[in-house]
N, C-alpha and C positions, 0 to 999 in steps of 0.2 A: 167261811174261807178255810182252806186247808193249811195247817201249820207246816212250815218248811224247815228243813235242816235236821241234822242228827239229834241235836239236843232237844228239840221240840218233840221228836219222835219218842225219845226216852221219857220225857215228861208225860206224854200221852200214855205210855205203858204204866207209869206210876199211878194213873187213875184207876186201873184195874176194872173190876166189875161195877164200880160206882161212878163210871164216867158220866152217865146220864144225870146222876145227882149233882155232880160237880158242875156240869154245863148249865144246869138249871139256875145256878147262882150267876154265872156269866163271867166272861173274860174278854178284855179288849186289848188289842195291840199286836197280836201274833201276825206274822206275815201272811199276805194273800198268796194265792197260787201264782206261779210264774207267768201263766197265760194272762191272768188278770193284770199283772204288773206290766206286761208287754203292751196290752191294750191301752192302759192308762198312759204309758210313755208315748205311744203313737198319737193318742188324742192330745197329749201335751203339745206336740209340734204344731197342732192346728189352733191352739189357744192364742188369742191376740192380746190378752191382758198382760201387763208387764209389772215387774217390781218397780216401785216408785209411783205407781198410779195412786190417785186418791180413791176413796171408796166409790164415789159417784162415777169416776172414770172406769173403774173395774166393772161395776155393774152394767154400765152402758155397753162396754165391749163384750161382756159375758152372756147377757140375755136380752132378748128383744121384748120380753114381757114387762111392760111398763108398770103393771101393778106389783109384780114381784120386786122390781127395783125400788118402788116407793116403800114397800113394807120393810125390806132389808135396810134401807137408808133410815127409815123412821126408828127402827129398833136400835140402830147404831147411835142415833141421837139420845135415846133413852138410856142406853148403856153408858154413854159419856156422862150423863147427869147422875146416874147411880154411882159411878166411880167417884164423883165428888162427894155425894151424900154419904157413902160408906166411910169416908175419912172423917166426917163430922157428926154423923147421926148417933143417937143414943143406942147403946147395945143392951139396955135394960130390958127385962122381960115385961111383957104386958099381961093383962089378965085373960088374954085370948088363947084358945086351943083350937087348932085346925081339925078338920074331920079325920085326919090320920092319927090324932092324939098327940101331935107335936106342939110344944109350947112355942108360940110365935113371939119373936122379938120385934121391937119398934122398927128396927132397920129392915126386917123382912117385909113388914106391912108397907113401909115407904117405897121399897123397890117394887112391890106388887102393884101399888097404886100408879106409879110412874109408867110401868109397862102396859097396864090396861088403858091408861090415858093415851099412850103413843099409838096403840092399836086402834082405838076409836078415832083418833085424829087422822090416821092414815087413809081412811075411807075405803080400804081394800080388804078389811078383815070382817068376816061374817060372824064367827064365833071364836071365843077364847076362854081358856080355863088355866088355872095355875095350881101349884101344889098347895097354896093357901086357900084358893077358892076353886075346888076341883069340879064343881058343876058348871058346864058350859054356859057362858053369858053371851047375849046378842051384842055385837059391836056395831051394827048398823051399816057395815060396808058390804062389798061384793068382791069375791075372788078367792080368799083363803081363810083357813082357820088355824089358830096357833095355840099350842100348849107350852107352858113354861114353868121353870123353877126360878122364882125371882132372885133368890140369893142362896145358892147351894153352899153349905158350910158356914151359915150365919152363926152357929154356935162357937166358931173359932175366930170370929171377927175381933173380939176383945183381946185376943192374944196376938193380934196383928199378923195372922197367917193369911195367905192368899185365898180369896173366895171368888165366886163367880155366878153369872146368870147363864142359864141353859134354855134354849127354846127350839122347837121343831115346827115346821110349816107344812100343812096339808092342804091340798086343793079342795075347794068347795066348802060346804057348811057342816061337815060331819067330823066329830072327834071321837065318835064311838064306832066300833066295827072297822077300825082302820089298823094298819100295820106300819112298822117303821119303814118298810119298803115303799110305802105310798107317799112318803115325804118328798116335797119338792125343794126343800132347803132346811138347813139346820145350822145352829151357831151357838157360840158361848162367848160371854164377856168375861175377861179375866182381870180381877182387881188386885194387883200386887205392887211391887216396886215400879212396874210398868203397867199401863192399861192397854189391853189387847182385845180386839174384836176378831174372833176366829170363826170363819164361816165356810160353808160349802153349798153349792147349788147342784141339784141333781141334773146329770147330763153334761156338767161342766167339770173337766178333770181337776182333781186335786182338792186339797184343803188349804185355805188362804188366810194369812194373818195380817191384820192391820193394826198399826201402832198409833196410839193417840199422841198427837203433837202438841206443843205448847200453844199453838194458835187454834186448837180445837179440831183440826182436821185429822181424818183417818188416812194413813199412808200404808200402802201395800209393801210389806217388808219381807215376807217369806211365803213360799208355796211348797207344799209337801205332796209328792206323788208316790213315794214308796217308804214303807216302814220295814226295816230289816230285822233280822234276828239279833238280839243283844242281851247281855246279862244284866238286866235291870228289872226289878219287880216291885209292885205296889200291892201287897196282899191285904185286902179289906176283910173285916169280920173274922179275925184270927181266932176268936173264941169258938168258931165252928170246927176247928181242928180237933177239939176235945171229943166230939162224937160224929165226925165225918172222916173216916179213915182215908178216903181218897184225897181229900184236901190236905190232911196231915202229911201224907206221902209226898204230895206235890210241893208243899212248902219246904219239907225236909230236902227234897231234890234241889230246889233253888238254893238253899243254904249250903248244902254239901258241895254244890258246883260253883260256889263263890259268886253267886249273883249279887249285885249291889242293891241294897234295900233303899228305896226312896218312897216314903209314905207319909203324907201329912194329915190324913183324916178327912181331907176334902176331895171329892171326886173330880172337881174341875182342875185343880193344879196337878193331881196325880195322872189324869188322862192327858192334859195339855203337855206335860213333860214328854210323853211318848211321841207327840207330834213334833215337838221342838228337837228332841234328840234323835228322832226317827228310828227308835228301837224301844223295846221293853214290853211289859205286860202288866195290866191291871186286872185284879180279880176281886169278886165279892161273892162269897159262897155261903149257902145256907146249910143248916144241919137240923136234926130233930128238935134241938133246944134253942137254936138261935135263928131268928127270922131275918130276912133281908129287909133293909130299910129303903132300898132304891125302888123308884117307881118307873115302870116301863115308858109311859107316855111322856112324863115330864123330864126325865133324866136319861134313861138308858137308850131309848130309841134315837134321840137327837145326837148323843155322843157316839153311838155306834155308827151312824151315818158319817159323821166327821172322820172317824178312824178308818172306815172302809173306803171312803173317797180318797183318803191319803195313802191307800195301799195296804192297810192292815186288815185285821179280821175282828168281828164282834159277835161271837157265838153267845146266845142267850137261851140255851135250852131248846133250840129248834125254832 
């Protein structure tokens, strides 16, 4: 998506000749083109779902695909359970190391187990994999395949920061050789002072937030169709500014132009705030000495779809 506004244009110039290196790291939340926003606003008028709908009512109004309804509803149930478990589960480290070299926490493994169980029970999932178990597993159903990060930010659970679940849904049985554009749905569960299920369906305008009520129901409380330009930034991997001059210039531009810093160290809350505030930018940039920890399949592609469906942009190095 094309960045809009004079300030974004200046920021683009700050990247200089290393723009490609910067974009390889990725940036979420910059405004989409005016044409794309007009298209989404037009589609919005045709949407029948309303604020105040339950999750099941929203899904019934938004898609005729019964299998997709069942999958998204089932994942909502799993997210509701994880929200409770996060408040009570152990945050101690286990003896396990996943294939990416990350130490797994007990709460990671619990969330992972609950999501795999939900996908098997749905009967509409063919294959699934997670950041903890990256090799695709057969789920025994028919319809879709799902990739997920069971608990993004689990290392900050013990400090009581907001954390979350991320997942993307692809049609059929393949999770290799696919792109983010092939997704039919994406979502994240946000576990903080409030528990929110934020989702989008390809072909359905906007990104939609559902708030968990005391009676266990999900209620549609917000829909986002446009992300505007705003002075709010969440710069991940700031160590990269040491040997990535383009990123160093961009961060200095944000500071010099008095952008407000809002960064928690968790990708879910840092991206979710862009949807809530309907402005801002999240970045996670690499350099020769600092590697990116984000995974395209489990985190970046689903969150990029959520942002783009809300009217923002998600460039990730092409």
